[in-house]
C-alpha positions in Angstrom: -96.3 -22.4 -215.8 -94.7 -20.5 -213.0 -97.4 -18.1 -212.8 -100.2 -20.7 -212.7 -98.0 -22.8 -209.6 -98.6 -19.3 -207.5 -102.3 -19.0 -208.3 -104.5 -19.3 -205.3 -106.3 -21.9 -207.1 -103.8 -24.1 -207.7 -102.5 -24.0 -204.3 -106.3 -24.5 -202.9 -106.0 -27.3 -205.1 -102.3 -29.0 -204.2 -103.9 -28.4 -200.4 -107.2 -30.2 -201.1 -104.8 -33.3 -202.8 -102.5 -33.1 -199.5 -105.5 -33.3 -197.1 -107.1 -35.7 -198.8 -103.9 -37.9 -199.1 -103.5 -37.5 -195.0 -107.0 -38.0 -194.2 -107.8 -40.9 -196.6 -105.0 -42.7 -198.2 -102.7 -42.6 -195.7 -104.4 -44.3 -193.0 -105.5 -46.8 -195.6 -102.0 -47.7 -196.7 -100.7 -47.9 -193.0 -103.9 -50.3 -192.0 -103.2 -52.4 -194.7 -99.5 -52.7 -193.4 -100.5 -53.5 -189.7 -99.6 -57.3 -188.6 -103.0 -58.9 -188.9 -104.4 -62.5 -189.1 -108.1 -63.7 -189.9 -110.6 -64.7 -187.4 -111.9 -68.1 -187.7 -113.9 -70.6 -185.9 -112.3 -73.5 -184.1 -111.6 -75.4 -180.9 -109.1 -75.0 -178.0 -108.3 -77.4 -175.6 -105.7 -76.8 -172.9 -103.8 -80.1 -171.5 -101.0 -81.8 -170.1 -99.5 -85.2 -171.2 -98.0 -86.7 -168.0 -97.9 -90.6 -166.5 -100.6 -91.3 -164.6 -100.0 -93.6 -161.4 -103.2 -95.7 -160.6 -103.9 -96.6 -157.1 -106.5 -99.0 -155.7 -108.0 -100.9 -153.0 -107.2 -104.3 -154.1 -106.7 -107.9 -152.7 -104.4 -110.5 -154.2 -105.8 -114.1 -153.6 -103.0 -116.8 -152.9 -103.8 -120.7 -153.4 -103.8 -123.2 -150.6 -103.7 -125.6 -152.9 -101.2 -127.2 -155.8 -103.4 -128.6 -158.8 -104.9 -128.2 -161.7 -107.3 -124.7 -162.3 -110.7 -125.0 -163.6 -113.8 -123.1 -164.4 -112.0 -119.6 -164.2 -114.0 -116.5 -164.5 -113.5 -113.8 -167.4 -110.8 -111.1 -167.1 -112.6 -107.9 -166.3 -115.6 -108.6 -165.0 -117.4 -107.4 -162.0 -117.7 -109.9 -159.3 -120.1 -109.7 -156.3 -119.0 -110.9 -152.5 -119.0 -114.4 -152.2 -118.7 -115.4 -155.7 -116.2 -118.4 -156.2 -113.8 -117.5 -159.0 -112.5 -120.9 -160.1 -111.8 -124.1 -158.3 -108.4 -125.9 -158.0 -108.1 -130.0 -158.2 -105.4 -131.1 -156.3 -103.8 -131.5 -152.8 -102.7 -128.8 -150.1 -99.3 -129.7 -151.1 -96.5 -128.1 -153.3 -93.9 -125.1 -153.3 -94.5 -121.8 -155.1 -93.0 -120.7 -158.5 -90.0 -118.2 -158.6 -92.2 -116.1 -160.9 -94.3 -115.0 -158.4 -91.7 -114.3 -155.9 -92.4 -110.8 -156.1 -95.7 -110.9 -155.4 -95.4 -113.4 -152.8 -92.9 -111.3 -150.8 -94.7 -107.7 -151.2 -98.0 -108.2 -151.0 -99.0 -108.8 -147.2 -101.7 -107.6 -144.7 -105.0 -106.9 -145.6 -104.3 -106.7 -149.3 -103.2 -110.4 -149.1 -105.9 -113.2 -149.1 -105.0 -117.0 -148.5 -108.0 -119.3 -149.8 -108.7 -122.9 -150.4 -112.2 -122.1 -151.8 -111.5 -119.0 -154.3 -114.5 -117.4 -153.2 -114.4 -113.5 -152.7 -114.5 -111.7 -149.6 -115.6 -108.2 -151.3 -116.8 -107.3 -154.6 -114.8 -105.5 -157.5 -113.2 -106.2 -160.7 -111.6 -109.4 -161.5 -107.8 -109.4 -162.7 -105.3 -112.0 -163.6 -102.4 -109.4 -163.3 -100.2 -108.3 -160.2 -97.3 -106.5 -159.8 -96.2 -106.4 -156.0 -97.4 -103.1 -155.1 -100.8 -103.9 -154.2 -100.1 -103.8 -150.4 -97.2 -101.1 -150.7 -99.1 -98.7 -152.6 -102.8 -97.7 -151.2 -105.4 -94.8 -150.6 -104.3 -94.8 -147.4 -100.5 -93.9 -148.1 -100.3 -92.4 -151.7 -99.9 -88.9 -150.5 -96.6 -89.8 -148.3 -94.7 -91.8 -151.0 -91.9 -89.4 -152.7 -91.7 -88.8 -156.4 -89.1 -91.4 -156.9 -91.1 -94.2 -155.3 -93.7 -93.5 -158.5 -91.0 -93.3 -161.1 -89.8 -96.4 -159.9 -93.3 -98.2 -160.6 -93.5 -96.8 -163.7 -90.2 -99.4 -165.0 -92.0 -102.2 -163.9 -94.8 -104.2 -165.6 -97.6 -106.3 -164.1 -97.4 -110.5 -163.7 -99.8 -112.4 -165.7 -101.6 -114.8 -163.1 -103.6 -116.7 -165.9 -102.6 -120.0 -166.5 -103.7 -123.6 -166.2 -102.0 -125.1 -163.2 -101.0 -123.3 -159.6 -98.5 -124.3 -156.6 -99.3 -123.7 -153.1 -98.6 -120.2 -151.8 -99.1 -118.8 -155.7 -101.3 -115.7 -156.4 -104.0 -116.9 -158.4 -106.6 -113.8 -159.1 -106.9 -110.1 -157.9 -110.0 -108.1 -156.9 -109.7 -104.3 -157.5 -112.4 -101.8 -155.8 -114.0 -99.8 -158.9 -116.5 -97.8 -156.7 -113.1 -95.3 -155.8 -110.2 -95.6 -157.6 -107.0 -92.8 -157.8 -104.4 -91.5 -161.0 -101.1 -89.7 -159.0 -99.6 -87.4 -161.5 -97.1 -84.9 -161.3 -97.8 -81.7 -163.7 -95.1 -78.9 -164.5 -95.8 -76.3 -161.6 -95.9 -73.4 -164.5 -99.2 -75.3 -165.2 -100.1 -75.1 -161.5 -103.0 -72.7 -162.1 -104.4 -74.6 -164.3 -105.5 -76.8 -161.5 -107.8 -76.6 -158.4 -108.8 -78.6 -155.9 -112.4 -80.2 -155.6 -112.9 -79.4 -159.5 -113.9 -82.0 -161.9 -111.3 -82.8 -164.9 -111.2 -84.8 -167.9 -108.7 -87.6 -168.1 -108.0 -89.2 -171.6 -106.5 -93.0 -171.3 -105.6 -94.1 -174.9 -108.7 -93.6 -176.8 -111.1 -93.4 -173.7 -112.1 -90.4 -171.7 -113.1 -90.9 -167.7 -114.0 -88.0 -165.6 -112.4 -87.5 -162.2 -112.1 -84.7 -159.1 -109.2 -83.2 -158.4 -109.1 -84.4 -154.6 -105.4 -83.3 -153.7 -102.9 -80.7 -154.8 -99.8 -80.3 -153.3 -96.2 -78.4 -154.5 -93.6 -81.1 -155.2 -90.3 -79.7 -155.9 -90.7 -78.5 -159.7 -93.9 -79.9 -159.6 -97.5 -80.1 -158.8 -98.8 -83.2 -157.1 -102.3 -84.0 -158.0 -104.2 -86.8 -156.8 -107.3 -87.4 -159.2 -110.4 -89.7 -157.6 -112.9 -91.2 -159.9 -115.6 -94.2 -160.0 -115.6 -94.1 -163.9 -115.0 -97.8 -165.2 -112.1 -98.2 -167.5 -110.9 -101.5 -169.3 -107.9 -102.6 -168.0 -108.1 -100.1 -165.1 -107.2 -103.3 -162.9 -104.3 -104.2 -164.6 -102.4 -100.8 -165.2 -100.2 -99.0 -162.7 -98.5 -96.4 -164.7 -99.7 -95.3 -168.0 -99.6 -91.9 -170.4 -102.5 -89.9 -170.0 -103.7 -86.8 -171.0 -105.4 -84.2 -168.4 -107.9 -82.1 -170.0 -108.6 -78.9 -168.2 -110.5 -77.1 -171.0 -112.3 -78.1 -174.3 -114.2 -74.9 -175.7 -115.3 -74.1 -179.7 -115.5 -70.5 -180.5 -113.6 -68.0 -182.7 -109.9 -68.3 -182.1 -108.4 -65.2 -181.2 -104.6 -64.4 -180.1 -104.3 -62.8 -176.9 -102.2 -60.3 -177.8 -105.1 -58.8 -179.6 -107.2 -58.2 -176.5 -107.5 -54.7 -175.3 -109.6 -53.0 -172.4 -111.7 -50.4 -173.6 -113.4 -48.4 -170.5 -113.8 -51.8 -168.7 -114.6 -53.8 -171.8 -112.4 -56.4 -173.0 -112.1 -56.1 -177.0 -110.0 -56.2 -180.5 -109.5 -54.2 -183.3 -111.4 -55.1 -186.8 -109.9 -53.9 -189.9 -113.1 -51.6 -192.0 -113.7 -51.7 -195.4 -111.5 -48.2 -195.8 -108.8 -49.9 -194.1 -109.0 -48.0 -190.4 -109.6 -50.2 -187.0 -112.5 -50.0 -185.1 -112.7 -51.7 -181.4 -114.7 -54.6 -181.1 -116.1 -55.7 -178.0 -115.6 -59.7 -177.2 -116.7 -62.2 -174.8 -114.1 -64.5 -173.9 -114.9 -68.5 -173.5 -111.8 -69.8 -172.5 -108.1 -69.1 -172.7 -105.0 -71.5 -172.9 -103.0 -68.3 -171.9 -101.5 -67.4 -175.7 -105.1 -67.9 -177.6 -108.6 -67.6 -176.3 -112.3 -68.7 -178.2 -114.5 -65.9 -178.0 -118.3 -65.6 -178.8 -119.5 -65.4 -182.5 -121.3 -62.7 -184.3 -123.2 -61.6 -180.9 -123.3 -62.0 -177.0 -125.2 -61.2 -174.1 -123.3 -59.0 -171.9 -123.6 -58.8 -167.7 -126.7 -56.5 -167.8 -128.6 -58.8 -170.6 -128.2 -56.6 -173.6 -127.5 -57.9 -176.8 -124.1 -57.1 -178.3 -122.7 -57.1 -181.7 -119.2 -59.1 -182.1 -116.3 -60.3 -183.8 -117.3 -62.7 -187.3 -115.4 -65.4 -188.9 -113.3 -63.7 -191.4 -112.9 -60.4 -189.6 -109.5 -59.1 -190.0 -107.9 -58.9 -186.7 -104.9 -56.7 -185.8 -102.6 -58.8 -184.2 -100.8 -56.5 -181.5 -102.8 -53.1 -181.1 
């Protein structure tokens, strides 16, 4: 037995077996032990959930009469200039209700319209809601208001102006300009790079999505102040002053890849995909979008900058997590 182990043939076979293990078996074992995940198709959204403060060019109409309100038009109607919103049958006398004192005291200047005929001076959306901020927060002064001012707005609630009778001097309805209105938001400064001035953005309010344009961006303490301009119609937009909104900066579909998997080889970004033998090969990827930790990439193939068709990752490929 000892002689057989020392024979050249035995030594040769032993060396071949060792080389085979090193070249084939060991890579497969270590390959299968590497942290991996399965490539799957999905959707990637990047967004921030914040409070949105609505700013409008709006006018509150105050009744000069005391009496019964009749033939009033409906909330949310788009009203033309020169439209009679309601009739009030009564006298020119009477004192205002304490329920509307905040609105009477705070709405002044061009945002206040005293009326006896209830005919609109401008077109816009009709609302039977007011909060007293109509002249304190306008498109002209919204940039100068500090964050505390906006936070205080969020603590209040609009007052319902819909009723059957009115006293002289009390507010009766509001007309809000829908041609341009604004949403002021404060976003954590760690996400500042997501937002660029003069770019469009999707804003989700409840179940409704609208498109706006980021017209203003400025650092504000540990946050970034954004002002989004839009002319989209939103139900109850004339009622809302402060509400939860979702700012969606990207929304894409493709194969979902961990950013830790992406490497650059000779100027080409790609990932390492496990082969049938257990080894890994570099596969180029075309990044569609990223949220900082995950990216969406094209599936199966893509066209590079030179117009060449390039094979890329497929669904169910095994991707090395940290090359």
